[in-house]
N, C-alpha and C positions, 0 to 999 in steps of 0.2 A: 578287891582285885579286879584288874581290867584284862579281859581275854582278847587276844588279837589273833588274826589268821593272816598268813603270808601266801600270796599267789605267785609261785615261781621261786625255785631254789637255785637260780643261776648266779651270776656274778653279784648282782645287787642284792638279791634275796639272801644269799649266804652272808653278804656284808651286813645286812640288817640284823641277822642273828648274831653275828660277831660283835657288832656295836652294842646291842642290848646286853650281851653277856659280859663284855669287857668293862663297860661303864654302868653296870646294873644299879649299883647303889645311888649314883648320882642321878641317873635317869628316873629311877623310881621316886627319888626325893622331889624332883621337878614335877613329876606326874601326881605326886601326893598319894600314891598307892602302888602296890606291886603290879608288875606287868607279866602276864603269862602268855607264852606262845602256845596256843591250843591246837592249831593246825598249820601245816605247810602243804600247800597243794602243788603237786608236780606229777608229771607222767612217769617219772623214774622213781626207783627205790634207791636208798643210800644205806646199805647194810652195815657199813663201817663208820657211820656217822651217828652220833646220839640223836640227831634230828629225825632219824627213822621212826622213833617212837611216836612222832606226831604227824608223820606223812599221811596224806590222804590223796587218793586219785579221783575223788568224787566231789565236785564243787558243792553239790547239794548238802553235804555234811556241814559245810561252813554256813551256807545260806540259811539253812533251817535250824541252826543252833542259836537260840535267843541269847545265850551267854556271850557270844562273840560281839564285841562292841565296835571294833575297828578292823577293817580289811585293808591289807597292804598289797597293792597291785604293782608288781615289779616284773611282769611277764614280757612287756613290750608289745608293739603292734596294736592293732585295734580289734582283731578277732582271735580269741573270744574275749579279750579284755573289756571291750565296751559292754558286751552283754553281762558279764560278771559284775562289773562295777555298777552298772545301772540297776541290776536286781538287788545288789547289796544296799544301795542307797534307798531303794523303795522298801526294803525290809527294815529300815531304820538303823543301818550300820554306817558309821563314818568310813570314808575311804581316803587313804594316802597313797599317792602314786609318784613315780619318777618318769612316767611314760609321756614324753613330749608329744608324740604322735596322737595319742588319745586326747590329751588336753587341747591341742591345737585343732583337732577335728571335731570334738564333741564337748569341749569344756563348758560352753554356756548352757547347754542342755543339762549336763550332769550337775552343774551348780544350781540350776533351777530345781531339779529333783531333790537335791540335798536340802535346799531351803524349804521345800514343800514338806519334807519329812523331818525337819528340825535336827538335821545332822550336818556334817561337813564333808566337803570334797576338797582335799588339800594337796598341793602339787609343787611345793618349794623345790624339790629335786628335779623338776622337769626342765628347768633352765639353769645353766651354770653349775650343775652338779652340787658340790658342797658350798658354793658361793651363795650367801643369803641375798636374794634380790626380790622375790615375790612379796615376802613379809614387809621389807622396808618400803616398797612402793605402796602397799596397802595401809601401813600403819605409821611409818616414820616420815613420810613425805606428803602427808595428807593436806598440809597447808599450802602446798605449791601446785602450780600448774606445770606439768611436765612439758618441756618444749622439745626435747630431743633425747633419744636413747641410741647410743652407738656402741656396738660391742664386738669383741672377738669371742665368738660363741661356740667355736668348734676347735677342740684341742688337736685333732688329727691334722687338719690343714695348717694350723699355726705351727705345729712341729715341722711339717714338711717345708713350709716357706722359710722358717728359721734355719733349717738345715741347708736348704738351697743357698741361702745367703752366707751362712758361716763357712760352708765347704765348697762353694762354687760348683754345685751339682745341678743337673737337669731334673725336670719333674719326674720322669720315669725312674730315675735312680733313687730318689727319695721316697717315691711310692713303694718300691720294693722293700726299702729299709723299714718304712712304717708298717708294712704288712708283716715283716719278719718279727718286729718288736711287739706286734699285737695291737698297735694303735689304729691300723686300718684293716677293714674286713677284706676278704678275698674279692668281693664286689664292693668297691669303695665309693660307689656313686653317691650314697647318702651324704657322705662327708665332702668329697672333692667337687661335686656338682652343686654344693651349697644347700641341699634340701634340709639337712639337719639344722643348720643355722636359720633357715627360713622359718621353720616351725617354731623355733625359739623366739625369734623377733615378732612373729605373729602373736604369741602369747603375751609378750611384754607390751606390744602396741595395743592389744585388747585391754590389758589392765590400765594403760594410760588413758585410753579413750572411753573406757567402760562400755564399749560396744564390741561386737565380734569382728575382728580383722581376719579375713580368710587368707590362709597361706597361699592359696591358688591365685590370689590377686597380687601377690608380691613379686616384683621383678627379681629373678634369681639367676646368678651367673657364678660358675665355679672357678677353680684355679687351674684347670687343665691347660689353659693357653699361656700360662706364665712360664717364661724361660729364664735361664741363668743370664742371658744377655739383658733382659728387662731389669733384672735385679742388679746387675752391674751398673747400669746407667743410674738407677734410682739410689744406690749406695753412694755414687759419686755426687748426686744431688743433695745428699744428707738425709736420706729417708730409707724406708723399708716398705715391702709389700705385705699387706695383711688382708685376709678375707674379713670384711666388715659387714655386719648386719646393722642396718640403720633404719630408724623411724623418726620422722620429724612432724611436729604438730604446731601449726601456726595459723591464727585467725580462722579457725574452723576447718582448715585444709590439712590433710594428712597424707603423707607418702611414706613408702617403705621400700627398702631395697637390700639385696644381698649381693655383694660383688667384691672382687679384689680392688684394693685402693692403695694409692701411694700415701703413706703416713710419714710426715717429716719428723725429724728427731725431737723437736720441741713439744710434740704431742705425746702425752703420757702413754697412749696406746702403743707407741713405737717401742717401748721398753718391755712389752709383754711378749715373751718368747717361749719356745719349746711347747709343751702341752698345756700351758697355762691359758686361762681365759680372763677376760676383763670386760666390765660393762661400765661405760661412761654415761652418766645420767645428768641432764641439765634441767634444773627447775627455775622458774621465773624469779623466785626469791632466794633459793638456796645457792644457785649457780651450779658449778660443776662438782660432782662427787663421783668417785670411781670405786667399783667393787672388783676385787682381784683375788684369784686363787685357782685351785685345780677345778676345772669344769667338768671333769668326769673321773672315772676310776671307782673301784669297788667301795672303799671306805669313805671317801669324801661324799659320794652320792648317797650311800647308806646313812651317813650322819645326818644329811638333810631330811631323809625319809623319817628317821627316828625323831627328829625335832617335830615333824608333823604329827607323828603318833602321840607324842606328849601333848601337843596342842589339842588334838582331838579328844584325848582322855580328859584333859583339864576343862574342856568346854562341852562336856556331855550334855545333850538336850539344849545346846545354845548354838544356833547357826551364826557363824562369824561374818558371813556376807563377803567373803573374799572372792572376787571374780568380776564378771562383766555380764551385760545383758545379751539377749539373743538378737537384738537389733544389729543389722549389718552396718559396718563402718565403710563408707565408700572411700577409695583411695584416689589421689591425683594420678594422672597418667605420668609415667616416668619420663615421657617425652617433654613434659613441661617443667621438670626439675632443673634448676641451675647447676651447672657443673663446669669444672675445668678438667682437661685430660692431658695426660702424658702420652705422647705419640711417637712411635718409632717408624721411620720410613726407609724403604730401600730405593736408591736412585740409580739412574744410568748416567746422569750428568750432575755433578754436585752443584755447580753454580745455577744451572737451570732449576734444580730442585729447590734450592734456597729461595730463588725468585718466586717459584710456585707457592711455597709456604707463606712468603710475605704477601703475595697477592690474595691468597685465599683466607689466611688467618691473621694477617697484619702483624706478624712477628718475624724479626730477623735473628732472634736469639736461638741458636741451635747448640746441641751437645753432641760431641763425638767421643768414641771410646776406643782406645788403642787396641788393635787386634780385630776390630769389627769393621770390615771393609764395605764400601758402597752403601753405607747407611748413616743416619744421624737421628737425633731425637729432639723434640721441642715440647713445650707446654702451651696449651691454648689459653686464650682469655676466657673468662666466665661467660657462659651463654646457656640457653636451654639445651637439654640433651638432644632434641630433634634437630636444632640448628647446628650443633657440633657435628652430628652424624651426617647431615646434608653436606657440610663443608668437607668432611672426610671423603665422602663419595665424589665430590667435585675434585678433590686433590688427586684421587686415584686416576682420574682421566687427564691429568696434566702431563705435559710432554716429558718433564724431567723425572717423574716419579714412576717407579716400577710397581711398588705395592706398599700397603700399610702393613707393617710387620706386627704391630700390636697397638692398642690404645687402652689406657688404664685410668680410671678416675682418680683425681686428686682429692684427698680428704681435707675439708676445711678450706 
């Protein structure tokens, strides 16, 4: 029998218990032995829940019990999760977690400690919820050099952008709706400012490079500036707006970015709507492969956690080496990355404004949208980010232009 302990009995923690109970026979067959939940750590009591029989309020009960083989951390945040996880690994207990912030902040250190103690630190659920991506990168694509990872990694923002497009709504309207439905927190910054997606692409980029990609080094931009006017133009172009997390690896150079992007309809990511996530991975031999599914939610995330529990039990006393080193991976400056941008401008004289765009960007192809007065949009040619931004600053100072209403990167 394998004894496990669960740290946290919130949404994911209760989901882990439900998955283990519902699919008990199948899971134990895969683990090759019975699985017993010996402890659940939480500050609260649950008098009307059978789980109360194994509730503890003292982490030392778990840490000092040699019969506990696997600790499941689903508390979130880094304090006290980091301290609890580190001490568990040092005690020779494997750890499974869904905590992207913990993995992105301390993953390389915790993997080293796990290796030193011949146990495992597993984190499939930290990226993409129930979508399998960590294990495929480590085991199924080992013959390839990964050239690019691009993903819709946050279901909240994808839901909001989809609703803005489908119902012709503004950002603030869909934010309120997402909060009412429980998709967005009262303080939604982690989602709408791109921080959640940033931590996830940092984890995937670290796996691809086998070095530590710090999320602090990744250029991150959220969706708060996206308007229904932007989306109207882009739909007319045959595309949609998605919050994309991207990492590219080429000739030893690595860059990463989280930002809204125009995704044209021929791109498979354009079809990913509502709360769904998708990760498009490109290998130098494999080509493109996409992983798609629910990137969050109680049971999808819990399912990924339980898969890691089975993995940890089946590989007791065998470190799987799933991770990356503590060596830092330097990133290219985002200013040097080649981009094209969709640009909306407000003008005071249309013909003068068109002439200004032609002079600065060399294009006379503009788009107008019925009902939007004194403005038009265009797409730049490809150039380095810094060069595009310099030209946008030059355009602002032109006689026919009043302001740059928005600029959004084009994907691909």
